[in-house]
C-alpha atoms as one frame of an Amber mdcrd trajectory, in Angstrom:
protein
   0.000   0.000   0.000   2.755   2.432   0.972   4.596   1.614  -2.222   1.565
   2.583  -4.268   1.230   5.878  -2.395   4.855   6.707  -3.111   4.448   5.862
  -6.794   1.353   8.039  -7.066   3.062  10.957  -5.313   6.116  10.656  -7.535
   4.007  10.631 -10.710   2.117  13.716  -9.546   5.375  15.514  -8.877   6.674
  14.677 -12.349   3.384  15.657 -13.964   3.401  19.075 -12.217   7.103  19.842
 -11.962   6.921  23.636 -11.829   3.957  23.775  -9.465   5.428  21.125  -7.168
   8.843  22.794  -7.181   7.421  26.184  -6.200   5.317  24.613  -3.460   8.098
  22.520  -1.966  10.739  25.263  -2.180   8.395  27.754  -0.492   7.692  25.348
   2.358  11.391  24.441   2.689  12.463  28.096   2.901   9.814  28.787   5.554
  10.904  25.782   7.615  14.600  26.702   7.261  14.005  30.294   8.393  11.941
  29.128  11.360  14.602  26.586  12.304  17.375  29.206  12.192  15.372  31.567
  14.383  14.618  28.718  16.788  18.326  27.947  17.096  19.067  31.622  17.793
  16.391  31.802  20.506  17.568  28.541  22.059  21.168  29.800  22.134  20.196
  33.096  23.799  18.125  31.310  26.444  20.945  28.873  27.289  23.444  31.411
  28.671  25.081  30.378  31.962  22.734  27.416  32.375  25.605  24.928  32.157
  26.569  25.819  35.742  25.260  23.188  38.147  24.356  25.926  40.643  23.298
  28.498  38.067  19.910  29.063  39.690  21.613  29.849  43.047  24.370  32.198
  41.818  23.608  35.916  42.083  25.636  38.935  41.053  25.914  41.909  43.380
  25.400  45.258  41.623  25.408  48.880  42.758  23.182  51.741  41.627  24.106
  55.341  42.397  21.453  57.987  43.026  21.579  61.722  42.400  20.562  64.246
  45.068  16.988  64.289  43.760  16.736  60.497  44.025  17.005  59.734  40.320
  19.385  57.062  39.057  22.707  58.493  37.900  24.773  55.327  37.385  24.026
  51.612  37.349  27.064  49.393  37.793  27.393  45.637  37.440  30.524  45.872
  39.606  30.958  46.916  43.221  33.733  48.095  45.526  36.173  45.441  46.825
  35.186  45.607  50.543  31.623  44.449  49.842  32.541  40.808  49.204  34.174
  39.957  52.567  31.633  42.046  54.485  28.687  40.242  52.883  30.319  36.926
  53.676  30.824  38.000  57.300  27.444  39.674  57.936  25.229  37.157  56.153
  26.281  33.653  57.234  23.544  32.105  55.096  25.559  33.038  51.980  27.480
  29.878  51.115  30.214  31.371  48.933  31.350  34.815  47.761  33.602  35.164
  44.721  35.250  38.434  43.732  36.856  38.883  40.334  38.721  41.787  38.788
  39.073  41.855  35.010  42.125  43.475  33.472  44.615  43.195  30.648  48.323
  42.498  30.832  51.550  42.098  28.912  52.676  38.498  29.383  56.224  37.383
  28.663  57.494  33.817  28.419  60.706  33.159  26.579  60.475  34.903  23.211
  56.732  35.481  23.595  55.631  38.963  24.676  51.950  39.462  24.017  49.262
  41.837  25.190  46.381  39.775  26.547  42.820  40.564  27.570  40.410  38.675
  29.821  42.885  38.330  32.659  40.811  37.782  35.806  42.063  38.056  39.347
  39.821  35.521  41.088  39.447  34.396  44.658  40.469  30.901  45.661  36.962
  29.429  45.465  35.570  30.112  41.942  35.529  26.384  41.204  33.115  25.828
  44.106  30.663  28.248  42.497  31.182  28.072  38.733  31.628  24.985  36.566
  35.211  25.114  35.338  36.748  21.970  33.867  40.258  21.770  35.318  42.645
  19.979  32.956  45.823  20.329  35.047  46.459  21.414  38.599  44.619  21.125
  41.899  41.462  23.303  41.892  41.618  23.629  45.698  45.200  24.930  45.672
  45.776  26.474  42.244  44.701  30.003  43.243  45.766  29.824  46.874  49.210
  31.427  46.775  49.939  34.981  45.593  51.399  35.310  42.103  49.804  32.067
  40.939  48.252  32.000  37.479  46.109  29.517  35.583  45.945  29.415  31.781
  43.041  28.414  29.597  43.936  25.515  27.305  44.286  27.659  24.134  46.518
  30.143  25.966  48.660  27.353  27.410  49.135  25.921  23.924  49.962  29.368
  22.529  52.698  30.023  25.083  54.050  26.561  25.920  53.131  24.411  22.942
  53.147  20.750  23.949  55.270  21.368  27.056  53.801  20.886  30.512  53.149
  24.455  31.741  52.800  23.588  35.447  55.561  25.208  37.486  56.783  27.465
  34.697  57.181  31.191  35.319  55.802  34.023  33.222  56.371  37.758  33.679
  53.438  40.164  33.604  53.757  43.833  32.612  57.549  43.457  32.707  57.429
  43.742  36.504  56.341  40.651  38.396  56.763  36.909  37.932  53.856  34.492
  38.197  53.968  30.715  38.548  51.644  28.599  36.406  49.585  26.359  38.687
  46.855  25.014  36.416  45.137  24.778  33.046  41.384  24.942  32.516  39.002
  24.348  29.641  37.621  27.604  28.184  34.090  28.399  29.260  31.362  27.771
  26.663  30.306  30.502  24.257  27.046  30.745  26.229  28.778  32.336  29.220
  28.616  35.873  30.608  32.408  35.985  30.972  35.334  34.214  29.297  38.618
  34.333  31.232  41.773  33.425  29.373  43.814  33.628  32.571  42.963  33.339
  36.258  45.303  35.038  38.733  45.200  34.409  42.485  43.174  37.211  44.098
  45.617  37.301  47.016  48.123  38.802  44.571  46.178  42.068  44.816  47.273
  42.454  48.444  50.750  43.299  47.194  51.185  47.115  47.134  52.848  46.843
  43.733  49.591  45.443  42.332  46.713  46.998  44.296  47.346  46.959  48.017
  45.585  45.331  50.963  44.395  48.691  52.280  42.641  49.410  49.003  40.862
  46.058  49.137  39.682  46.786  52.681  38.642  50.413  52.410  38.369  51.656
  48.829  34.620  52.209  48.379  35.054  54.345  45.270  36.658  51.759  42.966
  33.558  49.926  41.756  35.271  47.550  39.334  35.004  44.184  41.116  32.544
  41.549  39.920  31.082  39.924  43.034  29.016  36.739  42.917  27.139  35.076
  45.778  26.136  31.427  46.054  22.890  31.268  48.028  21.309  28.201  49.677
  18.703  26.191  47.736  15.216  27.752  47.775  16.594  30.887  49.457  14.747
  34.123  48.676  17.352  36.686  47.482  14.982  39.529  48.394  15.802  38.862
  52.050  19.327  40.057  51.353  18.182  42.974  49.206  15.930  44.224  52.027
  18.815  43.955  54.492  21.310  45.808  52.287  20.329  49.386  53.345  21.086
  48.637  57.011  24.198  46.752  55.914  25.487  49.817  54.043  24.638  52.166
  56.922  26.739  50.025  59.221  29.837  49.924  57.053  29.711  53.141  55.019
  29.226  56.760  55.995  25.417  57.250  56.311  25.377  60.085  53.781  27.351
  58.028  51.301  25.214  54.926  51.866  22.058  56.860  50.945  23.530  57.649
  47.532  23.841  54.011  46.477  21.624  50.927  46.393  22.767  47.307  46.299
  20.869  44.749  44.200  21.124  41.103  43.210  20.549  39.494  39.827  20.502
  35.776  39.103  23.427  34.673  36.940  21.153  33.042  34.357  19.257  36.337
  33.921  22.290  38.515  33.263  22.706  37.946  29.528  19.142  38.865  28.545
  17.909  41.073  31.379  20.901  43.116  32.550  21.499  46.455  30.850  23.774
  48.186  33.332  26.414  50.799  32.606  29.229  48.317  33.179  29.157  44.675
  32.140  31.937  42.129  31.837  30.834  41.431  28.258  28.098  42.833  25.993
  24.746  41.237  26.723  21.774  40.250  24.616  18.224  41.507  25.023  15.086
  39.551  25.910  13.105  41.841  23.579  15.012  40.402  20.595  14.208  36.906
  21.796  10.503  37.747  21.923  10.652  39.495  18.536  12.432  36.677  16.695
  10.224  34.060  18.357   7.123  35.779  16.990   8.752  36.202  13.563   9.669
  32.507  13.482   6.114  31.443  14.334   4.664  33.796  11.706   7.036  32.562
   8.994   6.176  28.954   9.775   2.441  29.700   9.793   2.616  31.583   6.477
   4.675  28.809   4.860   2.159  26.163   5.979  -0.857  28.233   4.860   0.703
  28.895   1.447   1.482  25.217   1.037  -2.054  24.155   1.895  -3.558  26.822
  -0.388  -1.409  25.803  -3.336  -2.158  22.123  -2.843  -5.888  22.833  -2.521
């Protein structure tokens, strides 16, 4: 029976070549366009969802207010003292990770290259984010000052097939760093893509940043700060406690000029439009727009096909 159906369909196609070709090509183009838009939407919605704890990771942000109460600046980064103070004052927060993005000149042998996406990261990023460690001990790799981890492509660029662990590189022609690990690059669907991870304790050195600046510099809002909250924990509890938290640690007049907020990591790519971001983000409005366009194209293609066949 099926064989007869196929024969009949084939004969009809041959009998009406032009009509059948137009009909099939129109439907194929509609399906292809809808499929491409679906892949785009799926990719945008997948950002940062590869992290096992993605639904519990929140980024701390800071909004500055003018004298009349209007928003003057919205920052995705905060001052360095906030991280340790949040960890100390809110014991329910499981982990706090601070990161500082910068660039650097890195020298190894005959290689002297200017690199971006160099992140000073605290010792515990691997307890919060899903990094695949290829070499080195994740619990110790960022423990000692002047330790550095390379992404796999960067390790291959500088060291080729040699084992990079224990080798020394010089940054900015000033300080030497010891390679303590190699990690797999984060997926494309990530809000940040470090090529290098430097031990955060390195910043305590006065030649780099200085311990006093980390403890008391409230004006340098350039540190990405992420919190790992307990399962089923309501982040609004922290947000409501932040005003009193700021009043306790900052001058009351200064604390009134800024507001602390939290945003879930998986919402950053599509919903965060702050004045400072680690990387450019997408926009949920485009996702909605292209979703509607994809549905309309598919509907039109199907209706045209049915009309032509009828």
